[in-house]
Every structure is written in structure tokens, then in C-alpha cells.
N, C-alpha and C positions, 0 to 999 in steps of 0.2 A: 503494499500500500504506499502510495506516495506521501510523504509529509508535506502538508501546506505550511510554509513559513509566512508568518506575518511579520510586517514592520513593526518596531517598537512603537510604541505609543509617542505622538509628539508631544514635547515638553514645551509649553507656551513660554514665550520670553515674558520676563517680568516688566509689568507696566514701565514706561519711560521714567514716569515720576517718581516711583519706587526706586528704581535702579539709580536714578541720579541722586535721590536722597541717601542712598546706601554709600555712594561715592562720598558725598559731602559728610556724612556723619562719621564715616571710617577715617576721613583726614583729622576731624576732632579727636577720634579716638587714638589716632597715632601718637599725637601730643600727650594725650593722657597716659599712654603706656610709658612714655619716656618719664613723665612726672612721677608716676608710680613707682617706678624703678628707684629713680633717685631718692624718694624720700621713704622707701622701705616698703610700701604698701603690697608689691607683688610678693616679696619674700614673707610678709606676713601672712598673706592669703594662702601660700604654698604651705607654710608651717601650721597654721591654725585651722584653714579650711573655711572660717568664718570670722569676720570683725564686725565690731560696732563703729560705724563711721565718726561718731562723736567722741567715743573713747579714743580712737585712733588718732584724731585731729588733736585731742588733749595731750596724748602722749608725744607728739611730734611737732608741737607748736604751731598747728595749722588752724586757720580761720574754718569756722563749721561749714559756713556756705561754700566755700572753695573747696573743701574736701568732698562735700557732697557733689559738687560739680564734677569732679574728677572721676568719681565712682559712677555717675551718671554716664559720663561719655565711655567709660569701659564697659557699661551695662549694653550701650548700643551696638558694641562688637562682640557681646557674648564672652568678654573676658571674665566679667563677674555677672552674677545673677543677683537680684535683691528679693529679700522675704521679710515683710514688714519693716523694721528698722535696721535689719542687718544687711551685710554684703556677703554673699557667699562665692567660692571659686567657681567660675563659669566653665563651660565645656571648652573653651579655647584658652584658659590660663597657661596650661602647660606649655603649649606650642608658643604661645606669647613670650613666655618667660625664656625659653630657649633662644628665641629670636630677639629679646629685648634690647640688645646692644644695635641691632641693625636699625630698629627704630630711633634710637637715641643718635646715631650717626646721621640719620635724615633729619629729625625734626629739631635737633639742637645743633649738631655739628655743622650741618650743611643747609639750615634753614635759610640763611641769607642768599644763597646762590639760587635756590629755588625760588624764594620770595621775588628775586630780581630777575627772574627769567626772561621777561619782556626787554629789558634794557641789556642784558647780556647777549641775547640773541641779534641784536642790531650790529651790523658790520663796523658802522662807525665807531661803536664803543669797545670793539675788541682789539683794544691797544693797551700796552703796559699792563698793570696790575688790574685788570677790568672786573673782577669779582672777589669776594670775601667768604670766608668761612671761619668756623670757631675752631682754631688748631687744637686747643687743650680739650675741648668737648670731643673732638674726633679721636684724639689720643685715648681719652677715657673710654669711648666706646669700643675702640680697637682693642684695648686690653682684654675686654671680655669677649669679643669676636675671636682674638687669638686662642683664648681658653677653648671656646666651643670648636673651632674651626681647625687652626694649624698646630695647635700645641700638641695634641696626641701624635700626629705624624712628625712634627718636629723633634720630640723626645726620642721616638723610634730611630729618626735619622742620626740624632747625636750618639746613640748608643753604639751605632756602628762605624763612627768616624776612625777609630783606631789609634788615637793619641789624646793626650791631656795637654791643651793649649796654654802656653804661658802668658798670652794675651789674646783678648777678644774684642771685637769691633762690631757695632749694630748701626746700620744706616737707616735714616728715618726713624731715630729711636724713639720719637714720641713721648711716651709717659715714662719711658726707662724700663717697663716691664721685662722685656727681652734681657736686657742687662741683668736685670736681678735674677732671672732664671739662669742665665749663664755663670754668674759669680757664684751663685749657690752650688751648682753643679761642679764647679771647678774652684775651690775655695784658694788656691795659690794664684790664681790668675788675676790680671789687671784688665780693665774694661775701658773702651773708648766708645762715646756715643756722639752720633752726629745727627744733626737735624737742621733744617733750612728755617725754621719757626722758632724765633726767640722766645715766645711765650710757652711753647711746648718745652723748651729746654728748663726754663724757669720750673716749670711743674715737675720735671723730671728731677731737677736738683733737689727740690724740697723732699720728694718721694724716697730718692736714694739717700739722702741725708737721715731720713726718718727711720730708715732700716739700718743704719750704722754703715752704708756701704760708700759714703761720700769720698773717702781718702782712696779707695780703691778704683775710681772712676773719673775720666776726664770727660767733660761734655763740651763739644766743639760746635759751634754756629756754622754750618757749611753747606753747600751744594753737593751733594752725593753724586751728581751727574756731571761733576767738572771738577774732580778732585786732582790735586797734585801731590807728589811724595812729600812726606813730612816725617820728621824724626819720631812723632808719637805714633806713627803706623809700623814703624818698623819691626816691632816685636810681634805684631798680630799675626796668629796662627788660624784663628777661625774668625771668618767674616759672614755675618748674617744680615739679611735685608728682607723685611717683610712689608707686603701691602703698598710698596711705593715704585716697584720695579718698573711699572708702565710709565712712571715719569722719564725714564731713560729714552723713551721713544719720541719719534719714528725710528724707522730701522738704522738708517745711516748714523743718526746721533746715538742710538743705542750700542751699536758696535763701537764707536768711539769712545762713549762713557764706560763701557765694560772694559775696554783696552786699557783706560786710564786707571780704572780701578786694579787691574792685573799689575801695573806699574806703581800705582801708590801704595800697594800692600805687597811688597815682593816676596814676603815670607809666609802669606796666607797659604795653607795646605788644604783648606776647604773652604767653600763659599756656598752656604745656604740660602738660596734665594727663592722666596715664596710670595707668590701673587696670585690674583684673580685675572682671568683673560676675557676677552669679549667672547660673547656665546654666539652661536650661529645656528640657525634654523628651527629657534624657539619663538612662536608668535608671542607678540608682546602680551596679550591677554593670558597667556599660560607662564608667563615666566615667574620663577619662585620668589620668595622674599629676597630683597636685597638687589638682584639682578637688574631690573629696570632702573632702580634709582642709581646704582653705581654706573651704568651705562650712560644714562642720560647726564648726570652730573659731569662726567668726564667730556662729553661731547659739549657741553655748556662751557666748561672751563678750556676746551680747546686742547685737550690733553688726548693723545692717540692711545688708543686701547687695542694691543695685538691680540690676535689669536693664539691658541695653543701651539698651532702649527708654525705661526710666524716666530714664537719664542724660540723653538728648537732649532731654527736655521741660523740663529746668530752667535752661538758660543764659540765655535770654533774658530770662526773669523775673528773674533775678539781676544782669542789667546786663552780661552778657558776649555776645559775638556768636561763634557757632560758625562758623569758617572753614573747618575740614577735620576729617574722621575718618581718622586713620591706624590700619589694622587690625594687631594683633600676633599672630602665629600661636600661641603659647604664652606663657602658659596659655590656656586656651579662652576664649573671650569676653573677650579683653584688647583694649584699644585706646589710642590717645594722641589725645585732644582738643586741637585747636589753637583757642585762643581769642584774642579781641582785645576 
């Protein structure tokens, strides 16, 4: 007997008004997620499952109405649910918590860039430093993004490098978290942190000093894409660079920058370069958390984002040997290149 196949029932699209309201309300919720992370509400909900907004406001020095407003915005995205006067963990809380730093990167670290999109997009305005972002906030977010995304793979790669470095250097050091990890793993090593943003270095200096590591680290304001040899780099045997490798591009500039790094760090035995590449073939409506924001932000800033295929074609030409590619699950198309 022939089986008659029926087409699946068609799902009617949401009415335009409801769909647009969802977009709008989700934008408000994104800001509330960042705020809830900063003030400890997301952690409290995960630990307790339920909180009283007024009690939470009193514990954290918050205005009652402002706290209610934050939880209302979270409820609009099912991050929380509300029962009488209580706020409960919602169906999306765990996944939002996992990605909380991506929200912070967008709504705090990069908000000025996106808010000024109309001006940034105008050709006449795209000269000099034509956009702004909050470097300390991006560093704060990237610290958590590293924990979620790169760190498990990074530590696995470190376990296999086969030597104990006398000195380590981190390019685009941001908050200084990577240096903390390296100096903790190698107690006899000294560290060098480089960043182009003075405000990020100020935050890193305070963070490292608070951990008692200030005397083991030298922080340097410098453009990692255009480094010259420096006596402070001579002993560095392990070089790391995370989430800023795309700043080396486009291709000709990337080859030149990587070649200069090879010369600036003549005794580097390993270079662990972690970054997120431009995706291909994913419709915009299906992009996962962070990917769309990351790619749009860099296009707005005029920063070239290479694909994974483009990356792998530059190392030999720039004087580095690609030993291994360590794939990172999140964000999409993220890797750590192990170079020597």
C-alpha cells in the first residue's frame, strides 16, 4: 500500500505588530541582562531560584522602582517569571547566564558604536578615530567570554607546549586576566602586557596589583600590529594574543604585522593566537548569539574580519610555522592557532 505523505501544517508568521514589539522589547531586555549581571541579580537567581525584588534592592542599594523595572525587562524575554511579588528563574535564565558577557560586550562595551551607526556609516565621517567604544567594559566582558570560550582550549594547549617559559607576553591584554593565568601557571615567569588603550591598562594595573602581581608584570601602551624589537621582549618565550588578531588585517598588513612580531620576540618558542573569524553561509536570521553583533561592529569600525581559510594562508609567509589548530566551540568559527 502506498503511503500518502502530507505536507507539514504551515505555521502562520507572527503578526507584524507582535514581531516588531518582540524586537523592541528584546533590545530593552538585553540592557537589563547586562545590568542584572553587574549587580548580581543573575547570580542570585541561579543560586536561590527565587528572590524578592524589594529585598534584593535593599541588599544592593538599588532604587525600588528601578529594580522592578529591570526585572520587568527580564520578564519580557522569559529570563525571569513573576509570581505575586516574587521573581523566579525563567526558562531562559541558564542560557542567558552562559552568554551574559556577550550581552555586556554589546550593550555596555559597544553601545556607543551601535548608537552612532548612522553617523559612522557616512563616508565623510569615516576618517581618523570616527567611532568610540568603552575599552574597560569590553575588557570586563572579554574576561568572562574567555572563561566560557577560549580558556578550556587554551589550557589544553598550554599543557602540551613542552617547556616552562622564563617570560610571557600577552598582546591586547585588556583586563590582564590572561597574564594572571600565565603567571599563576608559571610562578617563576615574568610577564609583559601590551594594549593600545590606556584606560584598559589602568584597569589591568589595578587588577594585577590587587592580586600581588604588580612587580612581576610590565604593562606597555603599544600597538601590537606595529611593534619593533625592544629589550623588554628579549626573554619572552611564550606569546599570546586573544580576540584581537583580526586587527592585524587585511592580508598584506597581517603578514607584515606577524613578521614584525617574529622579529620583536626573537626568542618566542610558541605563539598562541586565538580569534573569532568571519562566518560564511549562515543566514543573518539564524546567526547565534554574538556572531551578528561581532561582524556588524567590525564592519562599522572598518576592521577587516578574515575567514578561517584566509587565516591559515598567512603564517608561513610571515615567518611562523602553524603547528596545530585548536577549535573553540563558542563563538562560531573561533580557533586558537598554535604557532612556532
